[in-house]
N, C-alpha and C positions, 0 to 999 in steps of 0.2 A: 549496327545489329549484334545481338550476341548469337553465337553460333557454337553449337558442342559437336565435338568429333570422338568417336569412339572406335577403337581399332585392338588388334591382337599383335602379340609380340612377334612378328616374323616380317622381315626386311622384305620379302616378295609381298606381302600384303600392306605394309606400311609405306614403304619408299615412293610407290607411285601417287600416294595422296597427299605428299609434302608440297609438290607445286600448288596444289589448290588450296592449302593452307596459307602458304606464302601469299597467293594472290588475294585472297579473301582479307588478309591482314593488311595489303597494301592497298586495299580500298577502302580501308578505315574500319573494317568491322573487328568485333572482339571475337577471337577463337580460343576456345577451350580445348584441348586435346588430351583425351585419355589412354594411357598406353602403358606399358612396363617401363620400370626406371631406366632399363638399357637404352631407352630410345630418347631420353630427356634431351640429349644434346642435339641428336639430328631434328627433333620436332622444336627446341628451342630455337634453332636457327632459322625457322620459318617466322618468328615473331608471335607464335601462338602461346597461350599460356600452357604450361604442361602439368599435367595431374597424373601421379603415380597411382597405379592399382592401391587399392588397401588390402593388407593380408596377403602380400606376395613377396615373399624373400628373394633377395637376388641370387640366392645360394641354390635355387632350384635347379634340377637337372632337365635335360629335355624332355623327358616322359613326364615329369610333374609339371612343367610349364604348360604342356599339349592339355593335362589332365585340369588344371586350374585355371586356365587364363580366359575361358569363357565366363565361368561363375565370377572371377574378379573383375573383370570388364563391366559386366552386367550390373553386379553389386554397386561398385564405385559410380557408374554413370546414374544409377538410381539414386544414390546417396547425397549427392551435389545439392546443396540448400539453393543455389541461384536458380533463376529462372532464365529460358533460352527461346529463342524465335525460330529455331531449328535445328534438327539432328541431321549428321553426316556419318554414315558408318559404312564399312567395308564387306562386301558381298559374303565371305566365308563367315563373318560374325553375323549370321541371319537373324539373332535377337535383337539386332538393333531398332528394326522397325518396331517391336514390341516395346522398348524403351520409349520412343516417340509416342507411341499410342497412349502410354500411361501417363506421359507428362504433357498430352494435350497439343503437340507442336507437330508440323509437317517434318518430313525427312527425304533425304536425298542417298541414293546408294550409289557407291562406287565399286567398280569391278576392275581388278587387277588381273583379270584374264578375260576370255571371249564370254560373253554374256550366255547365260543359260535360258532355254524356253524348251515347251515340250518336244518342240521338233529336234533341237538339238541334244537333248536327251534321249531320244530315239535312234540317233543317228551315232550316239557315242560308243566307243568300244567298250566290251565287256569289262575288260580290265579298268577303265576309267570308272564304271558303276561300281565295281566291286571295291576300289579305293574310297569311293566316297560313302561306302556303308562301314568300311573299317575305320575312318576317319571318325563318322559320325558317334560310334561307340567310345571312342577314345577321348574325343573332347568335350561332351555333354552327357554325363550319366544320367538316366532315369531318374536317379534320388534327386540329382542337382535340378533336373528340368522341372520336376513337381514342386520343389522347393520355391523355384523362380516363378511357378504360376503356369507353366505350360504342361498339358496333358500328355506329351512325351516328346522325345526329342528325335529329328527327324532332318537330316541335313538337307537331303532332296526336295522335300516339301516345303522346307523353311525357306529354301531360296526359289523353288517354282512358284509356289505361291504367294510369295512377297510381291507385291506391286506398288512401290512407292511412288510419288508424284515424278521424280524424276531420276535418272538412272545414266550415272557417267561411265562409260566404258572406255578404259584405257587402251584401246586395240584400234589398229587400222581399220575403218570400216569395211573395206574389201576383204580383208583378212576374216573378219566376223563368218563364222559359218552360219548358215540358214538366215542370212539378213534380213529375207522378207518375214520372219515371224516377230520381229520388233517393230514397235509404232515409235511415234516421233517423241514418247517420252524417254527414249534411249539415244544418248549423245556418245557419239564416237570421236575421241581424240587420243593423242598421245603428247603429252607435255614432254619438252626438251629434258632429258636428264642433265642435272649438274656435275660436271667430272669431279671424282673423288680427289682428295687432297692426298699427294703421295710423294715422298722424298725418294722414290726407287727412279734412278735414272735407268734407261731402255736403251741400247746403243743403236738407234735406227740408222744410223750412219753406217755401221759395220753389218748390216744386214744385205744378204743377196738372194734374188729371186723372189717368188711370191712370198708374202708374208702370212702365216698360218696362226691363229689364234685358237687354242685348245682350252675349253672350261666345261667342266660340270657344275658350276654354280657353287653358291656357299655352303650347300649342305652335303652335297656327294664328294667323298674323298676317297680314293681307293688307289692303293700302293701298286696292285697289279697292273691298273690301268695304265697309270703313269709310265711304268716300265715298258709296257707293250707300246708305247706312243713314242718312247725314247728309241726303243730297237726300230721300231719303223719307219721313223722319220729322220734318225740320225744319219749323218753324212749324204743326204739327199740334197737336189739342188732348190732348196729352200730354207726359208727360216722359219722357226717354232716359238711362239711364245706359249709355254706350257703352265697353266696355272694348276699347282699341285695342291691347293686348298689347305686343309689340316696336315697334309704329309709334308715333311720338311724336305727340301730337294737335296740336303746333303746325305740323305740317308736312302739315296735312289742310285747310288754307285756313279761309275764315269758317265758323266753326260757330255756327249758330242757338242763341238763348237757352234753348230747352227741351231742348237735348242738352247732356249733360255728359261730355265725353269725356276718359277716364283711361287712363293705360298701366299702372295696376295699382288695383284696387278690393279692398277687404275684403269677400269675396262672401257669408260669411254675413250681416253685418251688412245689405248690399245686400237680399239675398233677404227679409231679414225686412220691408223697405219695398216690394217689389215685387208688382205684380198680374200682371205676365206676363214669363216668362223665354224669349227667343230663346237656345237653347242647341245646340252642336255634339253633345250628348248622349254625353259622357264620363260614366261611372257616377258619378264622385266628385259632378259637378254635378247629375246627375239626383237623386241619393241628398238632396244638400242642400236641391234644389228640394223634393222631396216630404217631409223633414222639415220644411220651413217651409210648406207647403201653397201652393206656388206652381204655377199652370197654365202648361204650355210650347208653345213653338214649336218644334219639333225640326228640325234641319238638320244630318243626319249626313253624316260623310265616309269615314270607313274603321272596320275592325275592330268592335268590340262596339256602337259608335256607331250601325252600322245597326239592329242587333236591337234597342237599346235605343229606337230611334225607332219601329219597329214595336209594342214593347210599348206606348209612351206612347200609340199610337193605338189598340190593341187595347183598352186599359184606359179609354179616355175621359178620359186625361189632359192631352189636348192635340190640335194639329194638327201635321201634318209639309207642310213645305215643301222643294223641292229645293234642293240646294247648287249650287256653283259651276257655271255662271253663275247667279247670283242677281239677280232682277228686285226692285227696290225696292217697286214697286206690290204683288208678289205678298207680300212681306215685311210690308207695313204692313197690307194685307187681312186677313193671317192672325192678325197681333197682335191686330187690332180685333175679328175674330170671337170669338177666344179670350177676350179680355176681357170681351166681352158675354154668354159663354155660362154660364148658369147651372149647367147640370148637369155640364160640366168642372169647375166650382168645386166642386159638391158631391162629385165623384168623387175630387178631388185631396184635399179636407180628409178625406173617409173613409179614404184611404191614407194621409195623416200620421197619422191618430189608430192605424192599423193598425201603421205603422212605429215609433211611439214605445212600442208595448207589445207586440210579436210576441215578442221573446225576452228571457227574464231572464238579464242579464250574469252574475249569480251562478251561474247553472246553467252558462254556458258555461265559467265558471272552474274549477267543480266537474269537469267534463268532462276538461279539462287537467290537472287535479291527480291524477284517477284514472289517467290515463296515465303520470303521471310516477311514481306510487307503485307501479306494475306493473314499472316499468323498474326502480327501485331494489331491488324484491324478487329480480328476476332476477339482476341483478348482485351482490346478496349472497349469493345460492344458488353 
């Protein structure tokens, strides 16, 4: 069967979808995946046929990417001459359901974060709602929306009012807020992430005490925060792996021997050795921590990070600290408390076991194949 996947050029929205692409190819289906050129290698490794956006130069800056990617993804998917049995899109690219409608095929929506419903929206923090409005104005202008055939751009309505036949939510079922507001068209699963290739050697044998991993993800990089962590954790009876992101470690001054500062780390490998994870609470990072059974100190900033942090504390999987301005003493105290909390560790291990067994991947593929079969039967008629 021929399956079209369409996505936006963001790691947090693309990476969770790659295991499904690989599994579908492994079952003998032909998968065509539309994304920006920067994702060619990662998508190609799944065995899918990669199609780059049309009219989308590689030299675009972050703001230009944000403003152009929705239109580029939509136009590219609509321009493809081949016919397909099914379309799969990620929740942030909410026009995906309209592409499927215009092509006359069913669709599947993937969620890289907890799913939205009217109930979750009502419970969402004010900052989450404000972020959604601000993002909406940036990613799809009214002019582009009208030229694409939409009456207006509305991220909230575009997501909440879309009800494709199947939703794959890459979140532990117990982690989903307001679980009762979702029917059986929502399947919850956390595919195991593939470890990243890296030539960086981390001296695990020389580390003493609890191992603490500190990372604010691939987008947030802050020199002041890195220095605050170095001051707070330096010389303490624990070992710290500090992901500095875009900040070069050599620009941070003297770094104590118990802190290993790196601008890139193989996160899956690191989490397998970690006792406490201080995280910005991006869903990918939270999923990977839960899959490896690592307690967390939550330090969220925007979007779903805030709701994720709330669920971490509600479920007893860690503690929350405030975001900027961060106080080193508070961070250190929270890390020590989580490291010594047996109940948090038991909760995390129980969640790890649930995550690894909650959904049968073969059952997910079977649901997708059933949708494809219905589409083919209709086209024959």
